[in-house]
Structures are given as structure tokens and as C-alpha cells.
C-alpha positions as CSV (number, residue, x, y, z in Angstrom):
1,X,11.7,5.6,-42.9
2,X,10.6,3.5,-46.1
3,X,13.1,3.9,-48.7
4,X,12.0,5.4,-52.2
5,X,12.0,2.7,-55.0
6,X,12.4,3.4,-58.4
7,X,10.3,0.9,-60.6
8,X,12.5,-1.2,-62.8
9,X,11.6,-4.4,-65.1
10,X,14.5,-6.4,-63.2
11,X,13.1,-5.2,-59.5
12,X,12.6,-8.1,-56.9
13,X,8.9,-9.4,-56.6
14,X,8.9,-8.4,-53.1
15,X,9.2,-4.9,-53.8
16,X,5.9,-4.6,-55.5
17,X,3.4,-3.7,-52.3
18,X,0.7,-6.4,-53.4
19,X,3.4,-9.3,-53.7
20,X,4.9,-8.0,-50.2
21,X,1.3,-7.8,-48.5
22,X,0.7,-11.4,-49.8
23,X,4.1,-12.9,-48.8
24,X,3.5,-11.3,-45.3
25,X,0.3,-13.0,-45.0
26,X,1.6,-16.4,-46.3
27,X,4.4,-16.4,-44.0
28,X,2.4,-15.0,-41.0
29,X,-0.6,-16.9,-40.8
30,X,0.1,-20.3,-42.0
31,X,2.2,-23.1,-40.9
32,X,3.9,-25.7,-43.1
33,X,0.8,-27.8,-43.2
34,X,-1.5,-25.1,-43.7
35,X,0.6,-23.8,-46.5
36,X,0.3,-27.4,-48.2
37,X,-3.3,-27.2,-48.0
38,X,-3.5,-23.5,-49.5
39,X,-1.5,-24.7,-52.3
40,X,-4.0,-27.7,-52.7
41,X,-6.9,-25.2,-52.7
42,X,-5.3,-23.2,-55.4
43,X,-4.4,-26.0,-57.5
44,X,-7.7,-27.8,-57.3
45,X,-9.3,-24.3,-57.8
46,X,-7.6,-23.8,-60.9
47,X,-8.5,-27.5,-62.1
48,X,-12.0,-27.1,-61.4
49,X,-11.9,-23.9,-63.9
50,X,-10.6,-26.3,-66.8
51,X,-12.9,-29.1,-66.3
52,X,-15.1,-30.3,-63.5
53,X,-14.8,-33.6,-61.8
54,X,-15.8,-35.3,-58.5
55,X,-12.1,-35.7,-57.2
56,X,-11.5,-32.0,-57.8
57,X,-14.7,-30.7,-56.3
58,X,-13.9,-33.2,-53.2
59,X,-10.3,-32.0,-52.9
60,X,-11.1,-28.2,-53.2
61,X,-13.8,-28.7,-50.6
62,X,-11.8,-30.5,-48.0
63,X,-8.8,-28.2,-48.4
64,X,-10.9,-24.9,-48.0
65,X,-13.2,-26.4,-45.1
66,X,-10.1,-27.2,-43.4
67,X,-8.6,-23.9,-43.5
68,X,-11.7,-22.1,-42.5
69,X,-12.2,-24.2,-39.7
70,X,-8.6,-23.9,-38.5
71,X,-9.0,-20.1,-38.6
72,X,-12.2,-20.2,-36.9
73,X,-11.6,-22.7,-34.1
74,X,-8.3,-21.2,-33.7
75,X,-9.5,-17.7,-32.7
76,X,-10.6,-19.2,-29.3
77,X,-7.2,-20.3,-28.5
78,X,-5.6,-16.8,-29.3
79,X,-3.0,-15.6,-26.6
80,X,-2.7,-12.3,-25.0
81,X,0.9,-11.3,-24.9
82,X,2.9,-8.5,-24.5
83,X,6.3,-8.3,-26.2
84,X,9.5,-6.1,-25.9
85,X,12.6,-6.0,-28.5
86,X,15.8,-5.9,-27.3
87,X,18.1,-4.5,-30.1
88,X,21.6,-3.7,-28.4
89,X,23.7,-3.1,-31.6
90,X,22.9,-2.2,-35.4
91,X,23.7,-4.5,-38.2
92,X,25.5,-4.3,-41.4
93,X,24.1,-4.7,-45.1
94,X,24.7,-8.2,-46.2
95,X,24.8,-9.6,-42.5
96,X,22.4,-11.6,-40.5
97,X,21.0,-9.8,-37.4
98,X,20.2,-11.3,-34.0
99,X,18.0,-9.5,-31.5
100,X,16.2,-10.8,-28.5
101,X,12.3,-10.8,-27.8
102,X,11.0,-10.8,-24.0
103,X,7.6,-12.2,-24.2
104,X,5.4,-11.8,-21.5
105,X,1.9,-13.9,-21.0
106,X,-0.5,-11.5,-19.8
107,X,-3.8,-13.6,-20.1
108,X,-5.6,-15.8,-17.5
109,X,-4.8,-19.2,-19.1
110,X,-1.4,-20.8,-20.2
111,X,-0.8,-20.2,-23.9
112,X,0.8,-23.0,-25.4
113,X,2.4,-23.6,-29.0
114,X,3.3,-19.9,-29.6
115,X,5.3,-18.7,-32.7
116,X,6.8,-15.3,-32.4
117,X,7.8,-13.6,-35.3
118,X,8.0,-10.1,-37.4
119,X,5.1,-8.9,-39.5
120,X,5.0,-6.1,-41.9
121,X,8.9,-6.4,-42.8
122,X,10.1,-4.4,-45.9
123,X,11.5,-6.2,-48.6
124,X,15.2,-5.6,-47.7
125,X,14.8,-7.3,-44.0
126,X,13.8,-10.9,-44.6
127,X,13.5,-13.9,-41.8
128,X,16.2,-16.3,-41.7
129,X,14.9,-19.8,-40.6
130,X,11.6,-21.1,-39.2
131,X,10.5,-18.7,-36.0
132,X,11.1,-19.4,-32.7
133,X,8.2,-21.7,-31.0
134,X,7.6,-21.4,-27.4
135,X,6.0,-25.1,-25.9
136,X,4.0,-23.4,-23.2
137,X,3.7,-20.1,-21.1
138,X,1.9,-20.0,-17.9
139,X,0.2,-16.6,-16.7
140,X,2.4,-14.1,-16.0
141,X,5.4,-15.9,-17.0
142,X,8.1,-14.2,-19.1
143,X,10.7,-15.7,-21.8
144,X,13.0,-14.5,-24.2
145,X,13.4,-15.6,-27.8
146,X,15.8,-14.8,-30.6
147,X,14.5,-13.7,-34.0
148,X,16.9,-13.4,-37.1
149,X,16.7,-11.3,-40.2
150,X,18.9,-11.1,-42.9
151,X,19.6,-7.2,-43.6
152,X,19.8,-6.8,-47.4
153,X,20.5,-3.0,-48.0
154,X,21.1,-0.3,-45.7
155,X,18.9,2.0,-44.8
156,X,16.9,3.1,-41.7
157,X,13.6,0.7,-41.2
158,X,10.8,0.8,-38.5
159,X,10.0,-2.6,-37.2
160,X,6.1,-2.1,-36.2
161,X,4.5,-5.4,-35.5
162,X,5.4,-8.1,-33.5
163,X,3.0,-11.2,-33.8
164,X,2.8,-13.9,-31.0
165,X,0.4,-16.6,-32.4
166,X,-0.6,-20.2,-31.1
167,X,-1.1,-23.1,-33.6
168,X,-3.8,-24.7,-31.5
169,X,-5.7,-26.8,-32.0
170,X,-5.3,-28.1,-35.8
171,X,-1.5,-26.9,-36.2
172,X,-2.6,-25.4,-39.8
173,X,-3.3,-21.7,-38.6
174,X,-1.4,-19.4,-36.5
175,X,-4.1,-17.3,-34.4
176,X,-2.9,-14.2,-32.8
177,X,-3.0,-10.3,-32.7
178,X,-0.2,-8.4,-34.0
179,X,1.3,-5.9,-31.4
180,X,1.9,-2.3,-32.8
181,X,5.2,-1.7,-31.2
182,X,7.9,0.7,-33.0
183,X,11.3,0.2,-33.0
184,X,14.1,2.0,-35.4
185,X,16.3,-0.3,-36.8
186,X,19.2,1.0,-38.7
187,X,21.3,-1.2,-41.2
188,X,24.6,0.3,-41.7
189,X,26.5,0.4,-44.8
190,X,29.2,-2.0,-45.5
191,X,32.9,-0.6,-45.1
192,X,35.1,-0.8,-47.9
193,X,38.6,-1.3,-46.6
194,X,40.9,1.3,-48.0
195,X,44.7,0.1,-47.9
196,X,48.0,2.2,-48.6
197,X,45.9,5.4,-49.1
198,X,48.3,8.2,-49.5
199,X,47.0,11.4,-49.4
200,X,49.1,14.7,-49.7
201,X,48.7,17.2,-47.0
202,X,50.1,20.6,-45.6
203,X,51.6,20.6,-42.4
204,X,49.8,20.6,-39.2
205,X,50.5,24.2,-38.8
206,X,48.7,25.5,-41.8
207,X,46.7,28.7,-41.5
208,X,42.9,28.5,-41.6
209,X,42.6,24.8,-40.0
210,X,40.8,23.6,-36.8
211,X,43.0,24.6,-33.5
212,X,44.0,21.8,-31.5
213,X,43.5,23.7,-28.5
214,X,39.8,23.8,-26.8
215,X,40.6,28.0,-26.9
216,X,42.4,29.7,-29.7
217,X,45.8,31.2,-28.0
218,X,45.9,28.6,-25.5
219,X,47.4,26.1,-27.5
220,X,49.9,23.8,-25.6
221,X,52.8,23.8,-28.5
222,X,55.6,25.7,-26.6
223,X,58.2,27.2,-28.9
224,X,60.6,28.8,-26.2
225,X,61.3,32.1,-24.5
226,X,61.8,35.4,-24.9
227,X,62.2,39.1,-23.6
228,X,58.9,40.4,-21.9
229,X,56.8,42.6,-24.4
230,X,54.3,45.0,-23.6
231,X,50.7,43.1,-23.6
232,X,52.0,39.7,-22.8
233,X,50.0,38.0,-20.1
234,X,51.5,37.8,-16.6
235,X,50.6,34.2,-16.5
236,X,52.7,33.5,-19.5
237,X,55.9,34.8,-17.5
238,X,58.8,32.0,-17.2
239,X,59.6,32.6,-13.5
240,X,62.8,30.3,-13.3
241,X,64.2,32.4,-16.7
242,X,63.3,35.7,-14.9
243,X,65.0,34.8,-11.9
244,X,68.2,33.6,-13.4
245,X,68.5,36.6,-15.7
246,X,67.0,39.5,-13.6
247,X,64.6,40.9,-16.1
248,X,61.2,39.7,-17.1
249,X,61.2,36.5,-19.8
250,X,58.0,35.3,-21.3
251,X,57.2,31.8,-22.6
252,X,56.3,32.0,-26.3
253,X,53.6,29.5,-27.9
254,X,52.1,28.8,-31.4
255,X,48.6,27.5,-32.3
256,X,48.6,24.1,-33.4
257,X,46.5,22.9,-36.5
258,X,45.2,19.6,-37.7
259,X,44.9,18.6,-41.3
260,X,41.5,19.3,-42.4
261,X,39.9,17.3,-45.8
262,X,37.1,17.0,-47.4
263,X,34.9,14.2,-48.8
264,X,32.3,14.7,-51.5
265,X,30.0,12.0,-52.3
266,X,27.9,12.3,-55.6
267,X,24.5,10.8,-54.4
268,X,23.3,11.3,-58.1
269,X,21.3,8.1,-59.3
270,X,18.9,8.1,-62.0
271,X,17.9,4.2,-62.3
272,X,18.1,1.1,-60.1
273,X,21.3,0.0,-60.9
274,X,22.4,3.6,-59.8
275,X,21.1,2.8,-56.8
276,X,23.2,-0.3,-56.4
277,X,26.3,2.0,-57.4
278,X,25.6,4.5,-54.9
279,X,25.7,1.7,-52.0
280,X,29.0,0.9,-53.4
281,X,30.0,4.5,-53.3
282,X,28.7,5.1,-49.7
283,X,30.7,1.9,-48.7
284,X,33.7,3.2,-49.9
285,X,33.0,6.7,-48.5
286,X,32.9,4.6,-45.3
287,X,36.1,3.3,-45.9
288,X,37.8,6.4,-46.8
289,X,36.3,8.3,-43.6
290,X,37.6,5.5,-41.4
291,X,41.1,5.7,-42.9
292,X,41.2,9.5,-42.5
293,X,39.5,9.1,-38.9
294,X,42.5,7.0,-38.0
295,X,45.0,9.5,-38.9
296,X,43.6,12.0,-36.9
297,X,42.5,14.3,-39.5
298,X,39.7,16.4,-39.5
299,X,37.0,15.7,-42.2
300,X,34.2,17.3,-43.8
301,X,31.9,15.0,-45.5
302,X,29.6,16.6,-48.2
303,X,26.8,14.8,-49.4
304,X,26.0,16.3,-52.7
305,X,22.6,16.0,-54.8
306,X,19.9,18.8,-55.6
307,X,21.0,20.0,-51.8
308,X,24.3,19.6,-50.1
309,X,24.3,18.1,-46.6
310,X,27.6,18.4,-44.6
311,X,29.0,16.6,-41.5
312,X,32.0,17.4,-39.8
313,X,34.0,14.2,-38.2
314,X,37.4,13.2,-36.9
315,X,38.7,13.7,-33.6
316,X,36.3,14.1,-30.9
317,X,33.6,16.1,-33.2
318,X,31.4,13.2,-34.6
319,X,32.1,9.0,-33.9
320,X,32.8,6.7,-36.7
321,X,29.6,4.9,-35.6
322,X,27.5,8.3,-35.9
323,X,28.9,8.9,-39.5
324,X,27.7,5.2,-40.6
325,X,24.3,6.0,-39.3
326,X,24.1,9.4,-41.5
327,X,25.4,7.6,-44.3
328,X,23.2,4.7,-43.9
329,X,20.1,7.1,-44.2
330,X,21.2,9.0,-47.7
331,X,18.8,9.0,-50.3
332,X,19.8,9.4,-53.9
333,X,18.8,12.1,-56.3
334,X,18.0,12.7,-59.9
335,X,20.9,15.4,-60.4
336,X,23.9,16.7,-58.8
337,X,23.7,20.3,-58.3
338,X,27.4,21.2,-59.1
339,X,26.5,25.2,-58.6
340,X,25.2,24.5,-55.0
341,X,28.4,22.2,-54.2
342,X,30.6,25.1,-55.5
343,X,28.9,27.6,-53.2
344,X,29.5,25.3,-50.0
345,X,32.9,23.9,-51.0
346,X,34.9,26.9,-52.7
347,X,34.5,29.1,-49.8
348,X,36.3,26.3,-48.0
349,X,39.2,25.4,-49.7
350,X,41.8,28.2,-48.3
351,X,41.6,26.0,-45.1
352,X,41.4,22.3,-46.6
353,X,44.6,20.3,-47.8
354,X,42.9,18.1,-49.9
355,X,39.4,17.1,-51.4
356,X,38.6,13.3,-52.1
357,X,35.6,13.2,-54.7
358,X,33.7,9.9,-54.9
359,X,32.0,9.9,-58.3
360,X,29.8,8.1,-60.2
361,X,29.3,10.0,-63.1
362,X,32.0,12.3,-65.0
363,X,31.0,15.5,-67.0
364,X,32.0,18.9,-68.1
365,X,30.4,20.6,-64.8
366,X,32.3,18.2,-62.5
367,X,35.6,18.7,-64.1
368,X,35.3,22.7,-63.9
369,X,34.7,21.8,-60.2
370,X,38.0,19.9,-59.9
371,X,39.7,22.4,-62.1
372,X,38.6,25.6,-59.6
373,X,39.6,23.3,-56.8
374,X,43.3,22.8,-57.9
375,X,43.5,26.6,-59.1
376,X,43.1,27.2,-55.2
377,X,45.8,25.4,-54.5
378,X,44.2,22.1,-53.2
379,X,45.0,18.5,-54.0
380,X,42.4,16.2,-55.5
381,X,41.7,12.6,-55.5
382,X,38.8,11.1,-57.5
383,X,37.4,7.7,-57.1
384,X,35.1,6.8,-60.0
385,X,32.5,3.9,-59.1
386,X,31.4,3.3,-63.0
387,X,33.6,1.9,-65.3
388,X,31.9,3.7,-68.1
389,X,33.1,7.1,-66.8
390,X,36.6,7.7,-66.4
391,X,37.7,11.6,-66.1
392,X,40.2,13.0,-68.5
393,X,42.7,16.0,-67.7
394,X,44.0,14.6,-64.8
395,X,47.4,13.4,-63.4
396,X,47.8,9.7,-63.0
397,X,47.7,10.0,-59.0
398,X,44.6,12.1,-58.9
399,X,42.4,9.1,-60.3
400,X,41.7,6.1,-58.3
401,X,39.6,3.2,-59.6
402,X,37.3,1.9,-57.4
403,X,35.7,-0.8,-60.1
404,X,34.2,-4.0,-58.9
């Protein structure tokens, strides 16, 4: 999945497709010596446009012919390889990701001076350090190399092209085919640590919650014994008490419920700066979810934008790793539809102990949503990621600053 990019005057150069394609060609086809000759070709070519001189002509001709000959002669040394990625775990945004690649020579001659690297990378994934070099690989021989990528931003990306190229015979040009093999790489969001997170909630026996037992009515929460009543189940008879008293005694249970909370994530972002703030909001949401999951709460996560997406987590419903994968793939929208959010969230208010809202903007529509939640007896906590937007009309403990 390629991330949608919003044009901005301050956007990085590599986010422009032509510049990204030139960078990929420059990095994937030229060695260090070849890059020197390439820059020499460009420099002498520009000098010839200003004033023609014999040294400039000779320099331009030498650099150009050396690169062309390297590319033509190198095509005869192009290796035949099979390569397979081995991705064991997903990385986190801002971290370095190391993964292994199995390289097998399927040709009939020994491949020498092999350079293995990724091609066609998005701007959010950048190679780290020089690519690994294999001195020699005999026919049917297999080796494993390690590639390193710097993961700049969360998201789901497709690694589609592996290149194994030889630098023979000149050491200036990398000759090799790009193997089309697609593997999905999910870069997980950073998790903001949440400490001393106090949240009011109802008793575990609140009505309308999520039952502890696998089947309602079969809860293991034992209250005591009482006299047998018409309609009680035979398996609920407490036989020791029945034998002691001489009359039927039944065991009595009550259904136990876990606390159920909701986390609402505002995914509205109208600019490139808003995209950065959304990443911080997602990291904060991941930290809140992790803290609540450790408390054995049932957590409903609502991603609120033009549409509302819902994910229920906690206990054995969905693992925290799955939550991070979902959060890493969230896309922004131009506007949060509070009407759509209310239609999904307010009917659940009777079974919610509290609602945590992670917001980037604050306006009258969001304030009205909070007022309606409070009118239904639901406790609210609001995290704001923008310093410019401060909610009003809230109690001091209902507003939590999350500014950097």
C-alpha cells in the first residue's frame, strides 16, 4: 500500500516521483567509482554549454565512454540468481530494520563480485550503509546476506524488487536483473509510554458489559447457596448442603463483567503538518491501548474520519500486535464526520465506563459530542495533540495535554 502524499512546499525531495526514480537509478546501477565518473560527465557537460575547450571535450568524452563501455561489457557478466527475503518480525517507525536474504546462483558459471540490494524503495524506507557484497558464488551454491533499512514512517509497504548485480569487469557499473518478488513490510507506529494513567470506571459487575464467561449464565462467580426454586437446573444442586439439611439446596451465581472502555482517534489531517500530528496521535493511541490492555479492560477503538472504523481489543479478542498493525495502516482524511461517529458511539454509551478521545482539533461539533457523552453518564478524558487547540468547558481532570 502506497501512502497518499499531500503536496507541500516543505515536502522532502524524495517524495517527488522523478527525483525518487533518479535516486533509485543512481544508487542501484553505479558503484562509488561510477558515481565519480557520472558527476564528471555532468560537470564537463555543463562546462561545455558555457564555453567549449579541448580539456572539457576530452574530459566529457572520457567519462561518457567509460560509463557506456562499463554498461555494455558488464551485460556479459550479468548473474542468474534466485533471491528470497526472510522477514521474521516487523520494525517500528524510526528504527533500523535488519532482515535476511537467501541468494542462490542458478546459472552455469561462478558469479563474482555480487552486490545485493533493494530497488524501488519508497521514500519512507532508506537503505543503511553500503550493500553486502558476495566475493564469489558457485553454481547451485546458496548464501545468506543481511540488508538494512531505515524505517522513517509507519505504514504498509511492498518490497517488490531485489537486485543481485555484478560489478565486473570495470567496477563502475552494476549489471544484474531486478527480481520481481513482492513481500509486505508493515512498519509499526511508535508506542508512547503512558504512566500514571488514572481513569474512572464502573464496577466489574456493570450491566451491559462484556461477560467473563464463555456463555452467559455459566459465569464462575459463585455467590452462595439458597433453597431450591422451581426452574433451577439440576446441575446447580449443592449436594453436600442438600444431604445435610434434608431439602434441595441450589448454588447461586452472578454474571461477572469486565470494564469496557472506548478510545476515539481523530484522523483528520488537512496538511503535511497535520500528517505528522496524526502520527503522534497514533503513537499516543497505541500507548493508551497498551496501558488499558494490561489492566484487563475491554477496549473499543474507533478511528473517526469521513467513515468510522471500529476494532475491539483486550483479553483474548485481538492481540496488541494486531492493533499496532491496524494503526500502522490508518490513512488520514480531510474532515472528521461527527455525525457518523455519534451514530456509532452513542448507542454504545450505556455499556461504556469511559471514553478517551485523542483529538487534533477542537470545535463546536466535538464539544457537542463530549456533552452528549457526559449527559449519558460516561466519563471522558480528552488528549489534545495540538497546542493551538485547547478545549473549553471541561473539568480539570478531563483534559490531558499531549503536546511535544
